C-alpha positions as CSV (number, residue, x, y, z in Angstrom):
1,R,14.6,-42.4,-59.1
2,G,14.0,-44.9,-56.3
3,L,12.5,-44.1,-53.0
4,R,15.1,-44.2,-50.3
5,A,12.7,-44.1,-47.4
6,S,9.2,-45.3,-46.8
7,S,6.5,-42.6,-47.2
8,R,5.9,-42.6,-43.5
9,A,9.5,-41.7,-42.7
10,R,9.6,-38.7,-45.1
11,S,8.6,-35.2,-44.1
12,A,9.2,-33.2,-47.2
13,M,9.0,-33.6,-51.0
14,P,9.7,-31.7,-54.2
15,S,6.7,-29.6,-55.4
16,W,5.8,-26.5,-57.4
17,V,3.9,-24.1,-55.2
18,I,2.5,-20.5,-55.1
19,D,2.8,-18.3,-52.0
20,R,0.4,-15.6,-53.4
21,Y,-1.9,-15.2,-56.4
22,G,-0.6,-13.5,-59.5
23,P,1.2,-13.9,-62.8
24,N,3.6,-16.7,-63.8
25,D,6.5,-15.6,-61.6
26,V,4.5,-16.6,-58.4
27,L,5.3,-20.2,-59.3
28,R,8.1,-21.5,-57.0
29,F,10.0,-24.8,-56.9
30,T,10.6,-26.2,-53.4
31,R,12.1,-29.4,-52.1
32,D,10.5,-28.8,-48.7
33,M,6.7,-29.1,-49.4
34,V,5.0,-30.9,-46.5
35,F,4.6,-34.6,-47.3
36,P,0.9,-35.5,-47.6
37,T,-0.6,-37.5,-44.8
38,I,-3.7,-39.7,-44.7
39,H,-6.3,-37.9,-42.5
40,F,-9.3,-40.0,-43.4
41,P,-9.6,-43.8,-43.7
42,N,-10.8,-43.6,-47.3
43,E,-7.7,-41.7,-48.6
44,V,-4.8,-42.9,-50.6
45,I,-1.3,-41.4,-51.3
46,V,-0.3,-41.5,-54.9
47,K,3.2,-41.2,-56.3
48,V,2.8,-38.8,-59.2
49,H,4.3,-40.0,-62.5
50,A,2.6,-37.4,-64.7
51,A,0.2,-34.5,-64.3
52,S,-1.4,-32.1,-66.7
53,L,-2.5,-28.4,-66.8
54,N,-6.0,-27.1,-67.4
55,P,-7.3,-23.6,-67.7
56,I,-8.5,-23.8,-64.1
57,D,-4.8,-23.9,-63.0
58,L,-4.2,-20.5,-64.7
59,S,-7.4,-19.2,-63.1
60,M,-6.4,-20.4,-59.6
61,R,-2.9,-19.1,-60.0
62,N,-4.5,-15.7,-60.6
63,G,-6.8,-16.0,-57.6
64,Y,-10.0,-16.9,-59.3
65,G,-12.5,-18.7,-57.1
66,A,-10.4,-18.2,-53.9
67,T,-13.4,-17.3,-51.8
68,A,-15.4,-20.4,-52.7
69,L,-12.4,-22.7,-52.6
70,N,-11.3,-21.4,-49.2
71,M,-14.8,-22.0,-47.8
72,K,-14.6,-25.6,-49.1
73,R,-11.2,-26.1,-47.6
74,D,-12.2,-25.0,-44.1
75,P,-16.0,-24.5,-44.0
76,L,-16.2,-24.2,-40.2
77,K,-13.1,-21.9,-39.9
78,L,-11.4,-24.5,-37.6
79,K,-7.8,-23.9,-38.8
80,S,-5.8,-21.4,-36.9
81,E,-3.8,-20.2,-39.9
82,E,-5.7,-18.0,-42.2
83,T,-4.0,-18.9,-45.5
84,E,-4.2,-21.6,-48.1
85,F,-0.5,-21.1,-49.0
86,P,1.8,-22.6,-50.0
87,L,-0.6,-23.9,-52.6
88,T,0.2,-26.6,-55.1
89,L,-1.7,-26.4,-58.4
90,G,-2.5,-29.2,-60.9
91,R,-5.6,-31.3,-61.0
92,D,-4.7,-34.4,-63.1
93,V,-2.6,-37.3,-61.9
94,S,-1.5,-40.6,-63.2
95,G,0.7,-42.6,-60.9
96,V,1.1,-45.4,-58.4
97,V,-0.6,-46.0,-55.1
98,M,1.9,-45.8,-52.2
99,E,-0.3,-46.0,-49.1
100,C,-3.9,-46.6,-48.4
101,G,-6.2,-45.6,-45.5
102,L,-7.8,-48.3,-43.3
103,S,-11.1,-48.4,-45.1
104,V,-9.7,-48.5,-48.7
105,S,-10.3,-52.1,-50.0
106,Y,-10.4,-51.4,-53.7
107,F,-6.8,-50.3,-54.2
108,K,-3.5,-51.5,-52.8
109,P,0.1,-50.1,-52.9
110,G,1.6,-50.6,-56.3
111,D,-1.6,-50.2,-58.3
112,E,-1.4,-47.9,-61.3
113,V,-4.2,-45.3,-61.0
114,W,-5.4,-42.0,-62.4
115,A,-7.6,-39.3,-60.8
116,A,-8.7,-35.7,-61.0
117,I,-8.1,-34.0,-57.7
118,P,-10.8,-31.4,-56.8
119,P,-9.6,-27.7,-56.8
120,W,-10.0,-27.2,-53.0
121,K,-7.3,-29.9,-52.3
122,Q,-3.5,-29.7,-52.7
123,G,-2.7,-30.4,-56.4
124,T,-0.6,-32.8,-58.4
125,L,2.5,-30.7,-59.4
126,S,4.2,-32.6,-56.7
127,E,6.0,-35.8,-56.1
128,F,3.1,-37.2,-54.1
129,V,-0.6,-36.3,-53.7
130,V,-3.3,-37.5,-51.4
131,A,-6.8,-38.3,-52.8
132,S,-10.0,-39.8,-51.6
133,G,-10.5,-43.4,-52.7
134,N,-13.7,-42.5,-54.5
135,E,-11.8,-39.9,-56.7
136,V,-9.4,-42.6,-57.9
137,S,-9.7,-45.2,-60.7
138,F,-7.5,-47.8,-62.3
139,K,-5.5,-46.2,-65.1
140,P,-6.4,-47.4,-68.6
141,K,-4.1,-50.3,-69.4
142,C,-3.4,-49.1,-73.0
143,L,-2.0,-45.7,-71.9
144,S,1.3,-44.6,-70.5
145,H,1.3,-42.4,-67.4
146,T,1.9,-39.3,-69.6
147,E,-1.0,-40.1,-71.9
148,A,-3.3,-41.0,-69.0
149,A,-2.6,-37.8,-67.1
150,S,-4.1,-35.7,-70.0
151,L,-7.6,-37.1,-69.5
152,P,-9.2,-37.1,-66.0
153,Y,-10.1,-33.5,-65.5
154,V,-11.3,-32.7,-69.0
155,G,-12.9,-36.2,-69.2
156,L,-14.9,-35.7,-66.0
157,T,-15.9,-32.2,-66.9
158,A,-17.2,-33.3,-70.3
159,W,-18.9,-36.4,-68.6
160,S,-20.6,-34.1,-66.1
161,A,-21.9,-31.8,-68.9
162,V,-22.9,-34.4,-71.4
163,N,-24.1,-37.3,-69.2
164,Q,-25.0,-36.1,-65.7
165,V,-26.4,-32.7,-66.6
166,G,-27.2,-33.1,-70.3
167,G,-28.7,-36.6,-69.9
168,L,-27.0,-38.2,-72.9
169,N,-25.7,-41.8,-72.6
170,Q,-24.9,-44.8,-74.7
171,S,-28.5,-45.9,-75.1
172,N,-30.2,-42.5,-76.1
173,C,-27.5,-40.7,-78.1
174,S,-27.6,-42.5,-81.4
175,G,-28.5,-40.3,-84.3
176,K,-28.8,-37.1,-82.1
177,R,-27.4,-33.9,-83.6
178,V,-24.8,-32.5,-81.2
179,L,-23.0,-29.2,-81.5
180,I,-19.8,-28.6,-79.6
181,L,-18.6,-25.0,-79.4
182,G,-14.9,-24.7,-78.6
183,A,-14.2,-28.2,-79.8
184,S,-10.4,-28.2,-80.0
185,G,-9.5,-27.6,-76.3
186,G,-9.1,-30.3,-73.7
187,V,-12.9,-30.7,-72.9
188,G,-13.9,-30.3,-76.5
189,T,-11.6,-33.0,-77.9
190,F,-12.9,-35.4,-75.2
191,A,-16.6,-34.4,-75.7
192,V,-16.4,-34.9,-79.5
193,Q,-15.0,-38.5,-79.0
194,L,-17.5,-39.3,-76.2
195,V,-20.7,-38.4,-78.1
196,K,-19.3,-39.9,-81.3
197,A,-18.7,-43.2,-79.4
198,W,-22.3,-43.1,-78.4
199,G,-23.5,-42.7,-82.0
200,A,-24.3,-39.0,-82.2
201,H,-23.9,-36.8,-85.3
202,V,-21.2,-34.3,-84.2
203,T,-20.7,-30.7,-85.5
204,A,-17.5,-29.2,-84.1
205,V,-16.7,-25.5,-84.0
206,C,-13.0,-24.5,-83.9
207,S,-10.5,-22.6,-85.9
208,H,-9.4,-23.8,-89.3
209,D,-6.0,-25.2,-88.2
210,A,-7.8,-27.7,-85.9
211,S,-10.2,-29.0,-88.5
212,T,-7.9,-32.0,-89.4
213,L,-7.8,-33.0,-85.8
214,M,-11.6,-32.7,-85.4
215,K,-12.1,-35.0,-88.4
216,K,-9.6,-37.5,-87.0
217,L,-11.6,-37.5,-83.7
218,G,-14.8,-38.3,-85.6
219,A,-16.6,-35.0,-86.1
220,D,-19.1,-35.2,-89.0
221,D,-19.1,-31.4,-89.7
222,V,-16.4,-28.9,-88.8
223,I,-17.2,-25.2,-88.7
224,D,-14.4,-22.6,-88.8
225,Y,-15.6,-19.7,-86.6
226,K,-13.0,-17.4,-88.2
227,S,-14.3,-17.9,-91.7
228,G,-17.4,-15.7,-91.3
229,N,-20.3,-15.0,-88.9
230,L,-20.6,-18.2,-86.9
231,E,-24.4,-17.8,-86.2
232,E,-25.0,-17.4,-89.9
233,Q,-22.9,-20.4,-90.8
234,L,-24.8,-22.6,-88.3
235,K,-28.2,-21.4,-89.7
236,T,-27.4,-23.3,-92.9
237,L,-27.4,-26.6,-90.9
238,P,-30.4,-28.5,-89.4
239,L,-31.2,-27.7,-85.8
240,F,-29.5,-29.6,-82.9
241,D,-30.7,-31.9,-80.1
242,F,-27.8,-30.9,-77.8
243,I,-25.3,-28.0,-77.6
244,L,-22.2,-28.0,-75.4
245,D,-20.7,-24.6,-75.0
246,N,-17.0,-24.2,-73.9
247,V,-16.8,-20.6,-75.1
248,G,-19.5,-18.6,-73.4
249,G,-19.7,-14.8,-73.8
250,S,-21.9,-13.6,-76.7
251,T,-22.4,-17.2,-77.9
252,E,-25.1,-17.8,-75.4
253,K,-27.3,-15.0,-76.8
254,W,-27.9,-16.9,-80.1
255,A,-26.8,-20.5,-79.6
256,L,-30.1,-21.6,-78.0
257,D,-32.0,-20.6,-81.2
258,R,-30.1,-23.5,-82.9
259,L,-31.9,-26.1,-80.8
260,K,-35.0,-28.1,-81.8
261,K,-37.9,-26.6,-79.9
262,W,-40.2,-28.7,-77.7
263,S,-38.3,-31.9,-78.2
264,G,-36.2,-32.1,-75.0
265,A,-33.3,-30.4,-76.6
266,T,-30.7,-29.1,-74.2
267,Y,-28.0,-26.4,-74.1
268,V,-25.2,-26.9,-71.5
269,T,-22.6,-24.3,-70.8
270,L,-19.4,-24.8,-68.8
271,V,-18.8,-21.0,-68.7
272,T,-20.6,-19.9,-65.6
273,P,-20.3,-16.8,-63.2
274,F,-20.6,-19.0,-60.1
275,L,-17.1,-18.5,-58.6
276,I,-16.7,-15.0,-59.9
277,N,-20.0,-14.0,-58.1
278,M,-18.6,-15.5,-54.9
279,D,-15.3,-13.7,-55.2
280,K,-17.1,-10.4,-55.9
281,L,-20.1,-10.7,-53.5
282,G,-19.0,-13.1,-50.8
283,V,-20.2,-16.6,-50.3
284,A,-23.9,-16.1,-49.4
285,D,-24.7,-13.2,-51.8
286,G,-22.6,-14.9,-54.6
287,M,-24.5,-18.1,-54.3
288,L,-27.8,-16.2,-54.2
289,Q,-26.9,-14.2,-57.3
290,S,-25.8,-17.3,-59.2
291,G,-29.1,-19.1,-58.2
292,V,-31.2,-16.2,-59.4
293,T,-29.2,-16.0,-62.7
294,V,-29.5,-19.7,-63.6
295,G,-33.1,-19.9,-62.3
296,S,-34.3,-17.0,-64.4
297,K,-32.5,-18.2,-67.6
298,T,-33.8,-21.8,-67.1
299,V,-37.4,-20.6,-66.8
300,K,-37.0,-18.1,-69.7
301,H,-35.7,-20.8,-72.1
302,L,-38.2,-23.4,-70.8
303,F,-41.0,-21.2,-72.1
304,K,-39.2,-21.2,-75.5
305,G,-39.2,-25.0,-75.5
306,V,-35.6,-25.7,-74.7
307,H,-33.6,-26.7,-71.6
308,Y,-30.8,-24.4,-70.3
309,R,-28.2,-25.9,-67.9
310,W,-24.9,-25.1,-66.2
311,A,-22.3,-27.8,-65.7
312,F,-19.2,-28.1,-63.6
313,F,-16.3,-30.5,-63.1
314,M,-17.2,-33.2,-60.6
315,P,-14.6,-35.6,-59.2
316,S,-15.7,-39.2,-59.6
317,G,-13.7,-42.5,-59.5
318,P,-16.7,-44.5,-60.8
319,S,-17.1,-42.1,-63.9
320,L,-13.4,-42.5,-64.5
321,D,-13.9,-46.3,-64.5
322,E,-16.4,-45.8,-67.4
323,I,-14.1,-43.5,-69.2
324,A,-11.2,-46.0,-68.8
325,E,-13.4,-48.7,-70.5
326,L,-14.0,-46.3,-73.4
327,V,-10.2,-45.6,-73.6
328,D,-9.2,-49.3,-73.5
329,S,-11.8,-50.2,-76.2
330,G,-10.2,-47.6,-78.5
331,K,-13.2,-45.2,-78.5
332,I,-11.4,-42.3,-76.8
333,Q,-7.8,-41.3,-77.3
334,P,-5.7,-38.7,-75.5
335,V,-5.0,-35.5,-77.4
336,I,-1.6,-34.1,-76.2
337,D,-0.2,-30.8,-77.5
338,E,3.2,-30.9,-75.6
339,V,4.9,-32.7,-72.7
340,F,7.2,-30.8,-70.4
341,P,9.6,-32.1,-67.8
342,F,8.9,-31.4,-64.1
343,S,11.7,-28.7,-64.1
344,E,9.8,-26.7,-66.7
345,V,6.4,-26.2,-65.1
346,P,6.5,-22.4,-65.5
347,K,7.2,-22.8,-69.2
348,A,4.2,-25.2,-69.4
349,F,2.0,-22.5,-67.8
350,L,3.2,-20.0,-70.3
351,K,2.4,-22.4,-73.1
352,L,-1.2,-22.8,-71.8
353,E,-1.6,-19.1,-71.2
354,G,-0.7,-18.5,-74.9
355,G,-4.0,-20.2,-75.8
356,H,-4.9,-22.1,-79.0
357,A,-3.5,-25.4,-77.8
358,R,-4.6,-28.5,-79.6
359,G,-5.3,-30.8,-76.7
360,K,-3.4,-31.0,-73.4
361,T,-0.2,-29.7,-71.9
362,V,1.3,-32.6,-69.8
363,I,4.0,-32.6,-67.1
364,D,6.3,-35.7,-66.9
365,V,6.9,-35.5,-63.1
366,I,9.4,-38.4,-62.8
367,S,11.6,-37.4,-65.7
368,K,15.1,-36.6,-64.5
369,K,15.6,-33.5,-66.7
């Protein structure tokens, strides 16, 4: 499908949007979504070739985090309209640069790039998307657009948890015992490969039907959480240097006991009440409550000789550059569960909502189906 007009001349584009929060029937296809424009000199417009879905898309469709995200969209309340709608979901993009802001020197039109767009911006389930230059990176050469679109959001979330918050890297990870709870989802499959590439001994917790995949990705031990009490199963193994928790809930109550004490061992969870607190309590009280919670837990566990941390997705082109190197060197591969054409975005959401995916749900945006 060729472009018949320059991006400047166009005013509308095809997109999947929501006009209110709610279940899957709020998703609506339109050919009249406002074409993105460059507002800042460091921005680029990307023609989307492929996108992918993450649990945050389901959460955002349902209205989770709306208070915090709306504050981020318009912190000074400058906009006259009160609404974030119509809102386009989708965080991952792999595509081609169409236009660059005046201060963008690293990219040029025609470059193949990938990115994870932060959740307070318009998303990637669209023909075009605007991104900051520092959120974008050159796509790994060895991947197609559909393969590449499966990685940025989960990759950066895992990178944030393991590297920026957890402090693990290529030079200090060798031989460390790492436990990954919820290993078969998007973040888990990436994290297993990342710490394995850095030389760690990896124990993956997932259901039995994902164990073959875990072994293929390099996990040394695979624990089936359905085959008995998980805490008891893990007690039979040596203690860990690092735990990444994608599950949350009751897991947090006992997981920290599986860490080596007084050795710098760290537990990092991606399941935090930060946005829920802000939705329930408002911005100021929500941030205060979250700060009190993480502060008290950090101090409590510090006295027990282990580190307790929260981690979040952080957009970062430079981190994607490092991830692209690992992909092109064969150390990290995309794990894709299913690819849907752009016309079947609601079906893709239902697939994700069904749970127990093995890897990612990808949208081929330029397919003609």
